[in-house]
Backbone of each chain as nested JSON, in Angstrom:
{
  "chains": [
    {"id": "A", "residues": [
      {"number": 1, "name": "MET", "atoms": {"N": [68.96, 156.717, 148.656], "CA": [69.857, 157.83, 148.977], "C": [69.205, 159.166, 148.632]}},
      {"number": 2, "name": "GLN", "atoms": {"N": [69.491, 160.157, 149.452], "CA": [68.904, 161.481, 149.222], "C": [69.373, 162.069, 147.898]}},
      {"number": 3, "name": "GLY", "atoms": {"N": [68.426, 162.642, 147.147], "CA": [68.795, 163.338, 145.908], "C": [68.709, 162.482, 144.678]}},
      {"number": 4, "name": "LEU", "atoms": {"N": [68.451, 161.188, 144.849], "CA": [68.39, 160.326, 143.674], "C": [66.986, 160.258, 143.077]}},
      {"number": 5, "name": "SER", "atoms": {"N": [65.989, 160.641, 143.859], "CA": [64.631, 160.697, 143.3], "C": [64.26, 162.161, 143.083]}},
      {"number": 6, "name": "LEU", "atoms": {"N": [63.282, 162.374, 142.222], "CA": [62.892, 163.746, 141.902], "C": [62.407, 164.474, 143.149]}},
      {"number": 7, "name": "LYS", "atoms": {"N": [61.687, 163.723, 144.02], "CA": [61.089, 164.373, 145.18], "C": [62.156, 164.84, 146.163]}},
      {"number": 8, "name": "SER", "atoms": {"N": [63.141, 163.98, 146.442], "CA": [64.168, 164.375, 147.407], "C": [65.128, 165.391, 146.812]}},
      {"number": 9, "name": "LEU", "atoms": {"N": [65.161, 165.438, 145.48], "CA": [66.042, 166.408, 144.831], "C": [65.549, 167.836, 145.086]}},
      {"number": 10, "name": "GLN", "atoms": {"N": [64.216, 167.962, 145.309], "CA": [63.677, 169.292, 145.588], "C": [64.314, 169.882, 146.847]}},
      {"number": 11, "name": "LYS", "atoms": {"N": [64.641, 169.015, 147.79], "CA": [65.204, 169.497, 149.056], "C": [66.709, 169.714, 148.956]}},
      {"number": 12, "name": "HIS", "atoms": {"N": [67.347, 169.123, 147.945], "CA": [68.812, 169.235, 147.811], "C": [69.164, 169.839, 146.461]}},
      {"number": 13, "name": "LYS", "atoms": {"N": [68.763, 171.072, 146.28], "CA": [68.961, 171.711, 144.972], "C": [70.439, 171.874, 144.625]}},
      {"number": 14, "name": "ALA", "atoms": {"N": [71.269, 171.844, 145.653], "CA": [72.704, 172.027, 145.393], "C": [73.283, 170.881, 144.579]}},
      {"number": 15, "name": "LEU", "atoms": {"N": [72.54, 169.779, 144.495], "CA": [73.049, 168.644, 143.72], "C": [72.861, 168.841, 142.216]}},
      {"number": 16, "name": "LEU", "atoms": {"N": [71.996, 169.791, 141.848], "CA": [71.675, 169.95, 140.419], "C": [72.911, 170.219, 139.546]}},
      {"number": 17, "name": "PRO", "atoms": {"N": [73.791, 171.154, 139.935], "CA": [74.976, 171.382, 139.088], "C": [75.837, 170.136, 138.946]}},
      {"number": 18, "name": "LEU", "atoms": {"N": [75.917, 169.344, 140.024], "CA": [76.693, 168.109, 139.952], "C": [76.094, 167.174, 138.908]}},
      {"number": 19, "name": "TYR", "atoms": {"N": [74.765, 167.0, 138.959], "CA": [74.123, 166.116, 137.98], "C": [74.311, 166.642, 136.567]}},
      {"number": 20, "name": "PHE", "atoms": {"N": [74.218, 167.975, 136.435], "CA": [74.378, 168.56, 135.106], "C": [75.778, 168.265, 134.558]}},
      {"number": 21, "name": "CYS", "atoms": {"N": [76.785, 168.493, 135.385], "CA": [78.161, 168.314, 134.899], "C": [78.465, 166.848, 134.606]}},
      {"number": 22, "name": "VAL", "atoms": {"N": [78.008, 165.962, 135.506], "CA": [78.26, 164.537, 135.271], "C": [77.532, 164.078, 134.009]}},
      {"number": 23, "name": "GLY", "atoms": {"N": [76.288, 164.572, 133.86], "CA": [75.537, 164.216, 132.66], "C": [76.222, 164.695, 131.402]}},
      {"number": 24, "name": "LEU", "atoms": {"N": [76.698, 165.933, 131.432], "CA": [77.383, 166.489, 130.265], "C": [78.637, 165.673, 129.932]}},
      {"number": 25, "name": "GLY", "atoms": {"N": [79.388, 165.325, 130.992], "CA": [80.604, 164.551, 130.771], "C": [80.313, 163.194, 130.169]}},
      {"number": 26, "name": "CYS", "atoms": {"N": [79.329, 162.499, 130.742], "CA": [78.987, 161.164, 130.229], "C": [78.48, 161.271, 128.799]}},
      {"number": 27, "name": "GLY", "atoms": {"N": [77.594, 162.254, 128.571], "CA": [77.052, 162.425, 127.218], "C": [78.15, 162.691, 126.208]}},
      {"number": 28, "name": "GLY", "atoms": {"N": [79.064, 163.59, 126.563], "CA": [80.157, 163.908, 125.646], "C": [81.034, 162.707, 125.374]}},
      {"number": 29, "name": "ALA", "atoms": {"N": [81.32, 161.938, 126.434], "CA": [82.18, 160.766, 126.248], "C": [81.516, 159.742, 125.337]}},
      {"number": 30, "name": "ILE", "atoms": {"N": [80.222, 159.519, 125.555], "CA": [79.511, 158.536, 124.714], "C": [79.449, 159.021, 123.27]}},
      {"number": 31, "name": "PHE", "atoms": {"N": [79.109, 160.3, 123.111], "CA": [79.002, 160.845, 121.755], "C": [80.328, 160.71, 121.001]}},
      {"number": 32, "name": "TYR", "atoms": {"N": [81.425, 161.078, 121.658], "CA": [82.693, 161.079, 120.941], "C": [83.18, 159.654, 120.652]}},
      {"number": 33, "name": "THR", "atoms": {"N": [82.927, 158.754, 121.599], "CA": [83.302, 157.359, 121.336], "C": [82.523, 156.802, 120.145]}},
      {"number": 34, "name": "LEU", "atoms": {"N": [81.218, 157.111, 120.105], "CA": [80.417, 156.641, 118.973], "C": [80.886, 157.277, 117.672]}},
      {"number": 35, "name": "ARG", "atoms": {"N": [81.257, 158.56, 117.745], "CA": [81.73, 159.223, 116.537], "C": [83.011, 158.559, 116.028]}},
      {"number": 36, "name": "LEU", "atoms": {"N": [83.919, 158.256, 116.971], "CA": [85.147, 157.567, 116.573], "C": [84.829, 156.217, 115.942]}},
      {"number": 37, "name": "ALA", "atoms": {"N": [83.879, 155.52, 116.532], "CA": [83.593, 154.166, 116.053], "C": [82.943, 154.178, 114.679]}},
      {"number": 38, "name": "THR", "atoms": {"N": [82.202, 155.238, 114.377], "CA": [81.454, 155.213, 113.111], "C": [82.083, 156.065, 112.032]}},
      {"number": 39, "name": "ARG", "atoms": {"N": [82.737, 157.176, 112.398], "CA": [83.199, 158.11, 111.377], "C": [84.699, 158.04, 111.105]}},
      {"number": 40, "name": "ASN", "atoms": {"N": [85.453, 157.512, 112.036], "CA": [86.906, 157.533, 111.885], "C": [87.343, 156.627, 110.738]}},
      {"number": 41, "name": "PRO", "atoms": {"N": [88.144, 157.159, 109.798], "CA": [88.549, 156.319, 108.667], "C": [89.503, 155.194, 109.047]}},
      {"number": 42, "name": "ASP", "atoms": {"N": [90.043, 155.224, 110.269], "CA": [90.915, 154.138, 110.688], "C": [90.141, 152.968, 111.272]}},
      {"number": 43, "name": "VAL", "atoms": {"N": [88.83, 153.131, 111.388], "CA": [88.014, 152.073, 111.992], "C": [87.142, 151.447, 110.92]}},
      {"number": 44, "name": "GLN", "atoms": {"N": [87.144, 150.146, 110.894], "CA": [86.332, 149.436, 109.919], "C": [85.613, 148.3, 110.622]}},
      {"number": 45, "name": "TRP", "atoms": {"N": [84.312, 148.235, 110.443], "CA": [83.533, 147.209, 111.122], "C": [83.292, 146.013, 110.231]}},
      {"number": 46, "name": "ASN", "atoms": {"N": [83.386, 146.233, 108.957], "CA": [82.984, 145.172, 108.031], "C": [84.079, 144.989, 106.988]}},
      {"number": 47, "name": "ARG", "atoms": {"N": [84.681, 143.831, 106.989], "CA": [85.778, 143.556, 106.079], "C": [85.331, 143.617, 104.617]}},
      {"number": 48, "name": "ALA", "atoms": {"N": [84.073, 143.288, 104.394], "CA": [83.588, 143.201, 103.013], "C": [83.506, 144.568, 102.344]}},
      {"number": 49, "name": "SER", "atoms": {"N": [83.515, 145.642, 103.156], "CA": [83.346, 146.964, 102.551], "C": [84.639, 147.474, 101.937]}},
      {"number": 50, "name": "GLY", "atoms": {"N": [85.649, 146.64, 101.824], "CA": [86.864, 147.028, 101.125], "C": [87.91, 147.608, 102.051]}},
      {"number": 51, "name": "GLU", "atoms": {"N": [88.963, 148.141, 101.454], "CA": [90.079, 148.666, 102.21], "C": [89.716, 150.007, 102.847]}},
      {"number": 52, "name": "ILE", "atoms": {"N": [90.271, 150.275, 104.034], "CA": [90.011, 151.577, 104.631], "C": [90.799, 152.63, 103.87]}},
      {"number": 53, "name": "SER", "atoms": {"N": [90.214, 153.813, 103.772], "CA": [90.789, 154.823, 102.901], "C": [90.456, 156.217, 103.405]}},
      {"number": 54, "name": "ASN", "atoms": {"N": [91.396, 157.14, 103.228], "CA": [91.159, 158.529, 103.608], "C": [90.782, 159.385, 102.409]}},
      {"number": 55, "name": "GLU", "atoms": {"N": [90.502, 158.744, 101.283], "CA": [90.304, 159.498, 100.044], "C": [89.182, 160.52, 100.136]}},
      {"number": 56, "name": "GLU", "atoms": {"N": [88.126, 160.178, 100.891], "CA": [86.982, 161.09, 100.925], "C": [87.316, 162.397, 101.639]}},
      {"number": 57, "name": "PHE", "atoms": {"N": [88.469, 162.466, 102.305], "CA": [88.799, 163.68, 103.049], "C": [89.713, 164.617, 102.278]}},
      {"number": 58, "name": "ARG", "atoms": {"N": [89.793, 164.424, 100.979], "CA": [90.63, 165.321, 100.183], "C": [90.2, 166.775, 100.325]}},
      {"number": 59, "name": "THR", "atoms": {"N": [88.902, 167.003, 100.351], "CA": [88.427, 168.378, 100.529], "C": [87.363, 168.44, 101.617]}},
      {"number": 60, "name": "LYS", "atoms": {"N": [87.475, 167.555, 102.582], "CA": [86.462, 167.496, 103.623], "C": [87.151, 167.487, 104.968]}},
      {"number": 61, "name": "GLN", "atoms": {"N": [86.445, 168.032, 105.965], "CA": [87.055, 168.062, 107.29], "C": [86.992, 166.697, 107.944]}},
      {"number": 62, "name": "TYR", "atoms": {"N": [88.096, 166.313, 108.539], "CA": [88.218, 165.017, 109.168], "C": [88.176, 165.172, 110.676]}},
      {"number": 63, "name": "LYS", "atoms": {"N": [88.72, 166.286, 111.135], "CA": [88.767, 166.514, 112.574], "C": [87.401, 166.914, 113.107]}},
      {"number": 64, "name": "PHE", "atoms": {"N": [87.199, 166.621, 114.38], "CA": [85.931, 166.96, 115.026], "C": [85.802, 168.469, 115.169]}},
      {"number": 65, "name": "TYR", "atoms": {"N": [86.885, 169.12, 115.574], "CA": [86.831, 170.555, 115.836], "C": [88.083, 171.194, 115.272]}},
      {"number": 66, "name": "SER", "atoms": {"N": [87.911, 172.091, 114.343], "CA": [89.062, 172.744, 113.746], "C": [88.698, 174.185, 113.416]}},
      {"number": 67, "name": "PRO", "atoms": {"N": [88.886, 175.085, 114.392], "CA": [88.362, 176.439, 114.229], "C": [89.108, 177.292, 113.204]}},
      {"number": 68, "name": "ASN", "atoms": {"N": [90.389, 177.01, 112.946], "CA": [91.144, 177.963, 112.134], "C": [91.531, 177.449, 110.752]}},
      {"number": 69, "name": "VAL", "atoms": {"N": [91.115, 176.243, 110.391], "CA": [91.444, 175.727, 109.062], "C": [90.142, 175.403, 108.341]}},
      {"number": 70, "name": "ASP", "atoms": {"N": [89.989, 175.94, 107.139], "CA": [88.79, 175.646, 106.352], "C": [89.125, 174.537, 105.357]}},
      {"number": 71, "name": "TYR", "atoms": {"N": [88.69, 173.323, 105.698], "CA": [89.094, 172.175, 104.887], "C": [88.412, 172.137, 103.53]}},
      {"number": 72, "name": "SER", "atoms": {"N": [87.298, 172.862, 103.386], "CA": [86.636, 172.832, 102.076], "C": [87.432, 173.606, 101.043]}},
      {"number": 73, "name": "LYS", "atoms": {"N": [88.37, 174.463, 101.49], "CA": [89.179, 175.237, 100.543], "C": [90.531, 174.588, 100.283]}},
      {"number": 74, "name": "LEU", "atoms": {"N": [90.877, 173.573, 101.079], "CA": [92.175, 172.925, 100.894], "C": [92.08, 171.847, 99.83]}},
      {"number": 75, "name": "GLN", "atoms": {"N": [93.18, 171.62, 99.157], "CA": [93.248, 170.549, 98.178], "C": [94.386, 169.608, 98.555]}},
      {"number": 76, "name": "SER", "atoms": {"N": [94.146, 168.336, 98.413], "CA": [95.232, 167.399, 98.659], "C": [96.245, 167.495, 97.525]}},
      {"number": 77, "name": "PRO", "atoms": {"N": [97.546, 167.621, 97.84], "CA": [98.551, 167.736, 96.781], "C": [98.849, 166.419, 96.089]}},
      {"number": 78, "name": "ALA", "atoms": {"N": [98.313, 165.329, 96.602], "CA": [98.639, 164.027, 96.009], "C": [97.973, 163.863, 94.653]}},
      {"number": 79, "name": "PRO", "atoms": {"N": [98.711, 163.374, 93.646], "CA": [98.109, 163.144, 92.336], "C": [97.175, 161.952, 92.361]}},
      {"number": 80, "name": "LYS", "atoms": {"N": [96.199, 161.982, 91.462], "CA": [95.35, 160.802, 91.297], "C": [95.877, 160.023, 90.111]}},
      {"number": 81, "name": "TYR", "atoms": {"N": [96.056, 158.75, 90.311], "CA": [96.648, 157.949, 89.234], "C": [95.673, 156.928, 88.729]}}
    ]},
    {"id": "B", "residues": [
      {"number": 1, "name": "MET", "atoms": {"N": [126.301, 160.56, 92.077], "CA": [126.526, 161.737, 91.218], "C": [126.804, 162.956, 92.08]}},
      {"number": 2, "name": "PRO", "atoms": {"N": [128.05, 163.263, 92.333], "CA": [128.351, 164.398, 93.2], "C": [127.934, 165.725, 92.573]}},
      {"number": 3, "name": "LEU", "atoms": {"N": [127.975, 165.804, 91.226], "CA": [127.616, 167.049, 90.567], "C": [126.139, 167.375, 90.794]}},
      {"number": 4, "name": "ALA", "atoms": {"N": [125.309, 166.372, 90.608], "CA": [123.874, 166.594, 90.774], "C": [123.544, 166.946, 92.219]}},
      {"number": 5, "name": "ALA", "atoms": {"N": [124.268, 166.328, 93.135], "CA": [124.023, 166.609, 94.54], "C": [124.4, 168.048, 94.87]}},
      {"number": 6, "name": "ALA", "atoms": {"N": [125.488, 168.519, 94.265], "CA": [125.925, 169.881, 94.52], "C": [124.952, 170.89, 93.918]}},
      {"number": 7, "name": "ALA", "atoms": {"N": [124.291, 170.488, 92.825], "CA": [123.372, 171.407, 92.165], "C": [122.082, 171.593, 92.952]}},
      {"number": 8, "name": "LEU", "atoms": {"N": [121.814, 170.705, 93.905], "CA": [120.611, 170.837, 94.723], "C": [120.736, 172.066, 95.605]}},
      {"number": 9, "name": "LYS", "atoms": {"N": [119.803, 172.976, 95.44], "CA": [119.829, 174.152, 96.297], "C": [118.988, 173.903, 97.537]}},
      {"number": 10, "name": "LEU", "atoms": {"N": [119.169, 174.742, 98.518], "CA": [118.425, 174.587, 99.764], "C": [116.921, 174.671, 99.519]}},
      {"number": 11, "name": "GLU", "atoms": {"N": [116.528, 175.498, 98.527], "CA": [115.091, 175.667, 98.262], "C": [114.479, 174.384, 97.688]}},
      {"number": 12, "name": "ASP", "atoms": {"N": [115.312, 173.535, 97.084], "CA": [114.769, 172.313, 96.487], "C": [114.465, 171.256, 97.53]}},
      {"number": 13, "name": "LEU", "atoms": {"N": [115.069, 171.407, 98.699], "CA": [114.89, 170.386, 99.72], "C": [113.643, 170.695, 100.521]}},
      {"number": 14, "name": "LYS", "atoms": {"N": [112.581, 169.986, 100.18], "CA": [111.327, 170.243, 100.888], "C": [110.815, 168.948, 101.481]}},
      {"number": 15, "name": "THR", "atoms": {"N": [110.167, 169.094, 102.632], "CA": [109.55, 167.916, 103.208], "C": [108.174, 167.71, 102.598]}},
      {"number": 16, "name": "ALA", "atoms": {"N": [107.494, 166.668, 102.986], "CA": [106.171, 166.395, 102.415], "C": [105.209, 167.512, 102.799]}},
      {"number": 17, "name": "PRO", "atoms": {"N": [104.361, 167.951, 101.87], "CA": [103.422, 169.029, 102.191], "C": [102.286, 168.533, 103.08]}},
      {"number": 18, "name": "PHE", "atoms": {"N": [101.588, 169.485, 103.672], "CA": [100.4, 169.134, 104.466], "C": [99.343, 168.538, 103.552]}},
      {"number": 19, "name": "ASP", "atoms": {"N": [98.775, 167.443, 103.981], "CA": [97.737, 166.794, 103.197], "C": [96.452, 166.745, 104.025]}},
      {"number": 20, "name": "PRO", "atoms": {"N": [95.37, 167.359, 103.545], "CA": [94.144, 167.398, 104.359], "C": [93.544, 166.027, 104.64]}},
      {"number": 21, "name": "ARG", "atoms": {"N": [93.987, 165.01, 103.912], "CA": [93.499, 163.67, 104.241], "C": [94.074, 163.183, 105.558]}},
      {"number": 22, "name": "PHE", "atoms": {"N": [95.249, 163.735, 105.934], "CA": [95.923, 163.27, 107.148], "C": [96.289, 164.47, 108.014]}},
      {"number": 23, "name": "PRO", "atoms": {"N": [95.292, 165.109, 108.655], "CA": [95.556, 166.333, 109.392], "C": [96.083, 166.105, 110.804]}},
      {"number": 24, "name": "ASN", "atoms": {"N": [96.115, 164.86, 111.264], "CA": [96.505, 164.626, 112.656], "C": [98.008, 164.691, 112.848]}},
      {"number": 25, "name": "THR", "atoms": {"N": [98.39, 164.848, 114.114], "CA": [99.811, 164.851, 114.43], "C": [100.442, 163.511, 114.084]}},
      {"number": 26, "name": "ASN", "atoms": {"N": [99.691, 162.448, 114.319], "CA": [100.174, 161.119, 113.998], "C": [100.117, 160.916, 112.479]}},
      {"number": 27, "name": "GLN", "atoms": {"N": [101.278, 160.853, 111.854], "CA": [101.341, 160.797, 110.397], "C": [101.592, 159.382, 109.877]}},
      {"number": 28, "name": "THR", "atoms": {"N": [101.419, 158.396, 110.739], "CA": [101.708, 157.023, 110.337], "C": [100.944, 156.611, 109.087]}},
      {"number": 29, "name": "ARG", "atoms": {"N": [99.67, 156.982, 109.052], "CA": [98.841, 156.562, 107.934], "C": [99.262, 157.263, 106.64]}},
      {"number": 30, "name": "TYR", "atoms": {"N": [99.69, 158.518, 106.767], "CA": [100.183, 159.256, 105.596], "C": [101.367, 158.498, 104.993]}},
      {"number": 31, "name": "CYS", "atoms": {"N": [102.245, 158.052, 105.875], "CA": [103.421, 157.29, 105.449], "C": [102.998, 156.022, 104.731]}},
      {"number": 32, "name": "TYR", "atoms": {"N": [102.176, 155.224, 105.374], "CA": [101.792, 153.925, 104.803], "C": [101.024, 154.103, 103.504]}},
      {"number": 33, "name": "GLN", "atoms": {"N": [100.076, 155.044, 103.525], "CA": [99.255, 155.25, 102.331], "C": [100.115, 155.688, 101.153]}},
      {"number": 34, "name": "SER", "atoms": {"N": [101.098, 156.541, 101.41], "CA": [101.96, 157.002, 100.326], "C": [102.811, 155.861, 99.786]}},
      {"number": 35, "name": "TYR", "atoms": {"N": [103.274, 155.023, 100.69], "CA": [104.075, 153.875, 100.25], "C": [103.249, 152.96, 99.351]}},
      {"number": 36, "name": "VAL", "atoms": {"N": [102.048, 152.643, 99.805], "CA": [101.17, 151.774, 99.011], "C": [100.807, 152.448, 97.694]}},
      {"number": 37, "name": "ASP", "atoms": {"N": [100.477, 153.75, 97.766], "CA": [100.097, 154.488, 96.556], "C": [101.222, 154.493, 95.536]}},
      {"number": 38, "name": "TYR", "atoms": {"N": [102.449, 154.657, 96.022], "CA": [103.581, 154.699, 95.088], "C": [103.686, 153.402, 94.294]}},
      {"number": 39, "name": "HIS", "atoms": {"N": [103.592, 152.3, 94.997], "CA": [103.768, 151.028, 94.295], "C": [102.56, 150.65, 93.458]}},
      {"number": 40, "name": "ARG", "atoms": {"N": [101.384, 151.053, 93.9], "CA": [100.201, 150.847, 93.071], "C": [100.298, 151.67, 91.796]}},
      {"number": 41, "name": "CYS", "atoms": {"N": [100.707, 152.918, 91.991], "CA": [100.831, 153.832, 90.853], "C": [101.803, 153.263, 89.827]}},
      {"number": 42, "name": "GLN", "atoms": {"N": [102.932, 152.745, 90.336], "CA": [103.911, 152.161, 89.417], "C": [103.369, 150.919, 88.729]}},
      {"number": 43, "name": "LYS", "atoms": {"N": [102.552, 150.178, 89.455], "CA": [102.0, 148.968, 88.875], "C": [101.031, 149.321, 87.749]}},
      {"number": 44, "name": "ILE", "atoms": {"N": [100.237, 150.377, 87.994], "CA": [99.235, 150.754, 87.004], "C": [99.872, 151.486, 85.832]}},
      {"number": 45, "name": "ARG", "atoms": {"N": [100.743, 152.468, 86.131], "CA": [101.24, 153.37, 85.094], "C": [102.608, 152.997, 84.557]}},
      {"number": 46, "name": "GLY", "atoms": {"N": [103.259, 152.047, 85.177], "CA": [104.611, 151.699, 84.731], "C": [105.657, 152.469, 85.524]}},
      {"number": 47, "name": "GLN", "atoms": {"N": [106.911, 152.059, 85.344], "CA": [108.006, 152.595, 86.162], "C": [108.291, 154.073, 85.925]}},
      {"number": 48, "name": "ASN", "atoms": {"N": [107.993, 154.56, 84.698], "CA": [108.492, 155.883, 84.327], "C": [107.425, 156.976, 84.329]}},
      {"number": 49, "name": "TYR", "atoms": {"N": [106.367, 156.767, 85.078], "CA": [105.304, 157.769, 85.13], "C": [105.669, 158.79, 86.21]}},
      {"number": 50, "name": "ALA", "atoms": {"N": [105.97, 160.026, 85.786], "CA": [106.551, 161.02, 86.695], "C": [105.689, 161.342, 87.916]}},
      {"number": 51, "name": "PRO", "atoms": {"N": [104.357, 161.527, 87.802], "CA": [103.57, 161.883, 89.002], "C": [103.686, 160.878, 90.148]}},
      {"number": 52, "name": "CYS", "atoms": {"N": [104.027, 159.629, 89.837], "CA": [104.199, 158.644, 90.914], "C": [105.303, 159.059, 91.884]}},
      {"number": 53, "name": "ASP", "atoms": {"N": [106.295, 159.77, 91.363], "CA": [107.438, 160.111, 92.202], "C": [107.059, 161.009, 93.366]}},
      {"number": 54, "name": "TYR", "atoms": {"N": [105.907, 161.693, 93.215], "CA": [105.423, 162.492, 94.341], "C": [105.285, 161.618, 95.584]}},
      {"number": 55, "name": "PHE", "atoms": {"N": [104.67, 160.439, 95.418], "CA": [104.458, 159.543, 96.564], "C": [105.785, 159.06, 97.133]}},
      {"number": 56, "name": "LYS", "atoms": {"N": [106.734, 158.842, 96.248], "CA": [108.043, 158.377, 96.707], "C": [108.69, 159.431, 97.608]}},
      {"number": 57, "name": "LYS", "atoms": {"N": [108.614, 160.68, 97.153], "CA": [109.161, 161.768, 97.957], "C": [108.492, 161.813, 99.319]}},
      {"number": 58, "name": "VAL", "atoms": {"N": [107.166, 161.686, 99.307], "CA": [106.42, 161.789, 100.56], "C": [106.791, 160.66, 101.507]}},
      {"number": 59, "name": "PHE", "atoms": {"N": [106.771, 159.422, 101.02], "CA": [107.025, 158.361, 102.006], "C": [108.471, 158.338, 102.442]}},
      {"number": 60, "name": "HIS", "atoms": {"N": [109.362, 158.847, 101.589], "CA": [110.745, 158.907, 102.059], "C": [110.952, 159.968, 103.126]}},
      {"number": 61, "name": "SER", "atoms": {"N": [110.151, 161.018, 103.101], "CA": [110.346, 162.003, 104.168], "C": [109.467, 161.723, 105.385]}},
      {"number": 62, "name": "ILE", "atoms": {"N": [108.346, 161.021, 105.212], "CA": [107.473, 160.784, 106.367], "C": [107.824, 159.479, 107.09]}},
      {"number": 63, "name": "CYS", "atoms": {"N": [108.112, 158.433, 106.348], "CA": [108.314, 157.127, 106.978], "C": [109.689, 157.02, 107.621]}},
      {"number": 64, "name": "PRO", "atoms": {"N": [109.771, 156.299, 108.731], "CA": [111.082, 155.905, 109.251], "C": [111.748, 154.95, 108.244]}},
      {"number": 65, "name": "ASN", "atoms": {"N": [113.05, 155.131, 108.05], "CA": [113.736, 154.324, 107.039], "C": [113.635, 152.831, 107.319]}},
      {"number": 66, "name": "ALA", "atoms": {"N": [113.596, 152.492, 108.605], "CA": [113.525, 151.069, 108.953], "C": [112.232, 150.451, 108.42]}},
      {"number": 67, "name": "TRP", "atoms": {"N": [111.146, 151.226, 108.445], "CA": [109.88, 150.685, 107.946], "C": [109.971, 150.451, 106.45]}},
      {"number": 68, "name": "VAL", "atoms": {"N": [110.537, 151.446, 105.749], "CA": [110.624, 151.324, 104.298], "C": [111.463, 150.106, 103.928]}},
      {"number": 69, "name": "GLU", "atoms": {"N": [112.58, 149.937, 104.651], "CA": [113.424, 148.77, 104.366], "C": [112.664, 147.473, 104.613]}},
      {"number": 70, "name": "ARG", "atoms": {"N": [111.924, 147.443, 105.718], "CA": [111.203, 146.217, 106.046], "C": [110.119, 145.938, 105.012]}},
      {"number": 71, "name": "TRP", "atoms": {"N": [109.401, 146.994, 104.609], "CA": [108.328, 146.788, 103.628], "C": [108.894, 146.365, 102.281]}},
      {"number": 72, "name": "ASP", "atoms": {"N": [110.04, 146.97, 101.917], "CA": [110.667, 146.561, 100.655], "C": [111.022, 145.079, 100.7]}},
      {"number": 73, "name": "GLN", "atoms": {"N": [111.568, 144.68, 101.873], "CA": [111.933, 143.274, 102.04], "C": [110.701, 142.389, 101.932]}},
      {"number": 74, "name": "GLN", "atoms": {"N": [109.623, 142.837, 102.575], "CA": [108.391, 142.045, 102.547], "C": [107.836, 141.942, 101.136]}},
      {"number": 75, "name": "ARG", "atoms": {"N": [107.955, 143.021, 100.361], "CA": [107.453, 142.962, 98.988], "C": [108.275, 141.981, 98.171]}},
      {"number": 76, "name": "GLU", "atoms": {"N": [109.583, 141.982, 98.443], "CA": [110.447, 141.03, 97.737], "C": [110.046, 139.599, 98.047]}},
      {"number": 77, "name": "ASP", "atoms": {"N": [109.79, 139.366, 99.344], "CA": [109.436, 138.009, 99.756], "C": [107.987, 137.66, 99.44]}},
      {"number": 78, "name": "GLY", "atoms": {"N": [107.219, 138.654, 99.051], "CA": [105.803, 138.388, 98.774], "C": [104.962, 138.29, 100.013]}},
      {"number": 79, "name": "THR", "atoms": {"N": [105.443, 138.886, 101.142], "CA": [104.662, 138.82, 102.366], "C": [104.12, 140.173, 102.788]}},
      {"number": 80, "name": "PHE", "atoms": {"N": [104.187, 141.159, 101.9], "CA": [103.668, 142.481, 102.257], "C": [102.157, 142.39, 102.455]}},
      {"number": 81, "name": "PRO", "atoms": {"N": [101.669, 142.852, 103.634], "CA": [100.248, 142.65, 103.947], "C": [99.31, 143.533, 103.126]}},
      {"number": 82, "name": "GLY", "atoms": {"N": [99.829, 144.674, 102.619], "CA": [98.951, 145.578, 101.887], "C": [98.616, 145.054, 100.504]}},
      {"number": 83, "name": "ASN", "atoms": {"N": [97.648, 145.692, 99.9], "CA": [97.17, 145.279, 98.59], "C": [97.743, 146.211, 97.532]}},
      {"number": 84, "name": "ILE", "atoms": {"N": [98.787, 145.745, 96.843], "CA": [99.439, 146.615, 95.852], "C": [98.981, 146.227, 94.463]}}
    ]}
  ]
}
C-alpha cells in the first residue's frame, strides 16, 4: 500500500501528520496502561509481596497529572497506630 | 442521649477530611482501608485508645451503611476477607 514504506511516503507527505497522531495515541495508551499496571497501588502482581497499601502516598503524589495540588506539602490526617 | 445530641453544634458535624492517600473521586478504598485500620488499631491498642476513633468517624461517613453492616456480620462469623 502507498505510504507504508519510507520511499512511497516521500510522495505522500500528507500522511505524515496522520502517522504522528496515531503514533502519539498508541504510545500514550501503552505508556499509561503500563503505568497503571506497575505503579497503581490497587494492582498487585505478586501475592507474596504482602497486602496492597496506599501508605506510601501520605506525602507523595499518586495521580499522574495534578497541576494545582502540591502533594509534597499535604499531610494525611490519619493517625499512625 | 438526647441531651448530648442537642449539644452537638453544626460546626461539630464534619465529614471525613481529604486524605492524600486517596485523591481519586472513587473513595471505595478510603472506606475499606479506614474500616480495616479501625479494627486493627483496636486490636493493637485496645478498645479505649482515642486516636482509633478517627478511623471510625471516617468509615462511618465514607462507607455505605450496608457495607459496614455486612462487614460487621462477616467479622462476627469469622468470614471477613481482610486481615485484621
